[in-house]
C-alpha positions as CSV (number, residue, x, y, z in Angstrom):
1,M,-3.6,31.8,-6.7
2,T,-2.8,35.6,-6.3
3,I,-3.9,37.2,-3.3
4,V,-5.3,40.5,-4.0
5,A,-5.7,43.1,-1.3
6,V,-7.8,46.3,-1.7
7,D,-9.1,49.1,0.4
8,G,-8.9,48.5,4.1
9,T,-7.3,45.0,3.6
10,A,-4.5,46.7,1.6
11,E,-4.1,49.3,4.2
12,H,-3.7,46.5,6.8
13,R,-1.1,44.5,4.8
14,L,0.9,47.9,4.1
15,H,1.1,48.4,7.9
16,A,2.2,44.7,8.4
17,L,5.2,45.6,6.1
18,G,5.8,48.8,8.0
19,L,4.3,51.2,5.2
20,T,1.2,53.4,4.7
21,T,-0.7,54.6,1.8
22,D,0.4,58.1,2.5
23,Q,4.1,57.3,2.2
24,I,3.4,55.6,-1.2
25,T,1.0,58.1,-2.5
26,R,3.2,60.9,-1.5
27,T,6.4,59.3,-3.2
28,L,4.4,59.0,-6.4
29,L,3.1,62.3,-6.6
30,R,6.3,63.8,-5.8
31,A,7.8,61.8,-8.6
32,D,5.1,62.9,-11.0
33,A,5.6,66.4,-10.3
34,E,9.2,66.1,-11.4
35,A,8.4,64.1,-14.5
36,K,6.0,66.7,-15.3
37,H,9.1,69.3,-16.0
38,T,10.2,67.2,-19.1
39,T,9.3,69.3,-22.1
40,G,9.6,66.9,-25.0
41,L,12.8,68.4,-26.1
42,E,14.7,65.6,-24.1
43,P,15.5,62.3,-25.0
44,P,12.2,60.2,-25.6
45,T,12.8,58.2,-22.3
46,A,13.3,61.3,-20.4
47,E,10.0,61.5,-18.5
48,G,9.8,57.9,-17.7
49,T,13.3,57.7,-16.5
50,T,13.0,60.8,-14.4
51,R,9.7,59.2,-13.1
52,Y,11.8,56.1,-12.1
53,F,14.7,58.0,-10.7
54,K,12.5,60.2,-8.5
55,T,10.2,57.4,-7.3
56,V,13.2,55.3,-6.1
57,G,14.8,58.6,-4.3
58,F,11.6,59.9,-2.7
59,L,10.5,56.6,-1.4
60,R,14.1,56.5,0.3
61,E,13.3,59.8,1.8
62,E,10.2,58.4,3.2
63,L,11.5,55.2,4.5
64,V,15.6,55.9,5.4
65,P,14.8,57.9,8.2
66,L,12.7,55.1,9.9
67,G,15.5,52.8,9.5
68,W,15.3,51.3,6.3
69,G,18.6,50.5,4.0
70,I,19.6,51.1,0.6
71,N,21.4,48.5,-1.7
72,D,22.2,49.6,-5.3
73,Y,24.5,46.6,-6.3
74,K,24.7,46.3,-10.1
75,N,21.9,49.2,-10.2
76,F,19.2,46.7,-9.0
77,C,17.8,49.7,-6.5
78,R,16.4,48.3,-3.6
79,T,14.9,49.8,-0.5
80,V,15.6,47.1,2.1
81,D,13.4,47.0,5.2
82,P,15.1,47.5,8.9
83,N,14.9,43.9,9.5
84,H,16.3,42.8,6.1
85,E,13.4,40.6,5.7
86,F,12.3,42.0,2.4
87,S,12.9,45.0,0.0
88,I,11.2,47.2,-2.5
89,V,12.3,48.1,-6.3
90,T,9.9,50.0,-8.4
91,S,8.9,49.6,-12.2
92,S,6.3,50.8,-14.7
93,G,3.5,48.5,-15.5
94,D,0.9,47.9,-18.1
95,E,-2.8,48.5,-18.2
96,V,-3.9,46.1,-15.6
97,T,-1.7,47.8,-12.9
98,G,-3.5,48.7,-9.8
99,V,-6.9,47.4,-10.9
100,D,-8.5,43.7,-10.1
101,I,-9.6,42.1,-13.3
102,P,-10.6,38.7,-12.6
103,G,-8.3,36.1,-14.8
104,R,-5.7,39.0,-15.5
105,A,-2.5,39.9,-13.8
106,P,-0.5,43.1,-14.5
107,R,3.0,42.7,-16.3
108,T,6.2,44.9,-16.0
109,K,6.1,47.1,-19.5
110,Y,9.8,46.3,-20.4
111,P,12.3,43.3,-19.7
112,K,14.1,43.4,-16.7
113,G,17.7,42.4,-15.9
114,E,19.7,39.3,-14.4
115,L,19.3,40.3,-10.8
116,T,15.5,40.8,-11.1
117,A,15.0,37.5,-12.9
118,L,17.0,35.8,-10.0
119,A,15.0,37.7,-7.4
120,V,11.7,36.6,-9.0
121,R,12.9,33.0,-8.9
122,Q,14.0,33.4,-5.4
123,N,10.4,34.7,-4.5
124,A,8.8,31.6,-6.3
125,E,11.0,29.2,-4.6
126,Q,11.0,30.9,-1.3
127,G,14.8,30.3,-0.8
128,T,15.2,27.1,-2.2
129,F,16.1,28.0,-5.8
130,D,19.7,27.2,-6.4
131,L,21.3,30.2,-8.1
132,G,24.3,28.3,-9.1
133,K,28.1,28.4,-8.7
134,Q,28.4,31.2,-11.3
135,F,26.2,33.6,-9.4
136,A,27.9,32.7,-6.4
137,E,31.5,33.6,-8.0
138,R,29.7,36.7,-9.6
139,T,28.5,38.0,-6.2
140,A,31.7,37.0,-3.9
141,G,32.6,40.1,-1.8
142,A,29.9,42.1,-3.2
143,T,27.2,43.7,-1.3
144,V,24.3,41.3,-2.0
145,E,23.9,37.8,-1.3
146,P,21.7,35.1,-2.7
147,A,19.5,35.1,0.4
148,E,18.8,38.7,0.2
149,L,16.9,38.4,-3.2
150,E,14.4,36.9,-1.4
151,N,11.0,38.7,-0.9
152,V,11.7,41.6,-3.4
153,W,8.5,43.3,-3.9
154,V,7.8,45.8,-6.8
155,L,6.1,49.1,-6.5
156,L,4.4,49.0,-9.8
157,Q,2.8,52.1,-11.4
158,R,1.0,53.2,-14.4
159,V,0.5,56.7,-15.4
160,T,-2.5,58.1,-17.4
161,P,-3.3,61.6,-18.4
162,D,-5.2,62.2,-15.2
163,F,-4.3,59.5,-12.7
164,I,-1.5,57.2,-11.3
165,H,-2.7,53.5,-10.6
166,A,-0.1,51.8,-8.5
167,E,0.4,48.6,-6.4
168,L,3.0,47.0,-4.2
169,S,3.0,43.3,-5.5
170,L,5.4,40.3,-4.8
171,P,6.2,38.7,-8.2
172,V,6.8,34.8,-8.7
173,C,7.0,34.5,-12.4
174,I,9.2,36.0,-15.1
175,E,9.3,35.2,-18.7
176,D,11.8,36.8,-21.2
177,G,12.6,39.7,-18.7
178,I,8.9,40.5,-18.3
179,I,7.3,39.8,-15.0
180,T,3.9,38.0,-15.5
181,D,2.5,36.7,-12.4
182,W,2.4,37.7,-8.7
183,E,1.9,35.8,-5.2
184,E,0.3,39.0,-3.5
185,R,-0.9,42.2,-4.7
186,I,-1.5,45.3,-2.4
187,L,-3.7,47.6,-4.6
188,L,-3.2,51.3,-3.8
189,P,-6.0,53.6,-4.4
190,R,-6.1,55.6,-7.7
191,T,-4.4,59.1,-7.4
192,S,-5.2,62.0,-9.3
193,R,-2.2,63.7,-11.1
194,H,-4.2,66.9,-10.8
195,D,-3.6,67.2,-7.0
196,P,-1.6,70.0,-5.4
197,E,2.0,69.0,-5.6
198,P,3.0,67.3,-2.0
199,T,5.6,68.7,0.1
200,G,8.9,67.2,0.8
201,T,9.7,65.0,3.6
202,P,12.8,65.0,6.2
203,M,16.1,64.3,4.3
204,I,18.4,62.2,5.6
205,E,16.1,48.2,-11.4
206,E,18.4,48.1,-12.1
207,P,17.2,50.8,-14.1
208,P,17.4,48.8,-17.6
209,A,18.0,51.6,-20.4
210,S,14.7,50.5,-21.6
211,D,12.8,50.7,-18.4
212,G,12.0,54.4,-19.0
213,D,8.3,55.1,-20.2
214,A,8.5,56.8,-23.6
215,Y,5.4,59.1,-23.3
216,S,4.4,61.1,-25.7
217,V,4.4,65.0,-24.8
218,D,4.1,68.2,-26.3
219,V,7.1,70.7,-26.5
220,A,5.9,72.8,-23.8
221,M,6.1,73.0,-20.0
222,R,3.1,71.3,-18.2
């Protein structure tokens, strides 16, 4: 049974994770402002990949000054909480992203890679899932350990012409590379894409090739 937090409960859960709605909203709006600068003359995935790259970067601008860490092993780009108890990755989601529809759960739009699948299984098993000798050999001497793949949350977003719908959720099921179920979903307020561009913050998914949303855009600056 998925736990769904909304409104005040969602804000409380974010605070428990050391996060705020403002941090995430600012991140999403800044990434959206960058994605809007694509013109349609770039490769078809340009808007989606720009949004992905900038969401990761701007989230880190918010959190790294607060003691959060970075782990980009094998392009599985995690932002790690100061106590190394959980981490955050980001992805695009389907039409259920950011809304509570009884009997339905959001899915990631595109298949994920090996480390995402392992992380989701670790979430489901809460550390008891045996990743096997092959994984241990591949990660020997690397900057990620199997236990670090526990409690990987996904900042999931869906973009429409007028709004960004988003949630921070803990995945527990993945099928053919698509995340299909969640232990907990923290729904964020719907954000207007027509708000003024946010100001910057102090500086300090794996992106699968297919994980850039191929939005249809006119050949014009927007």
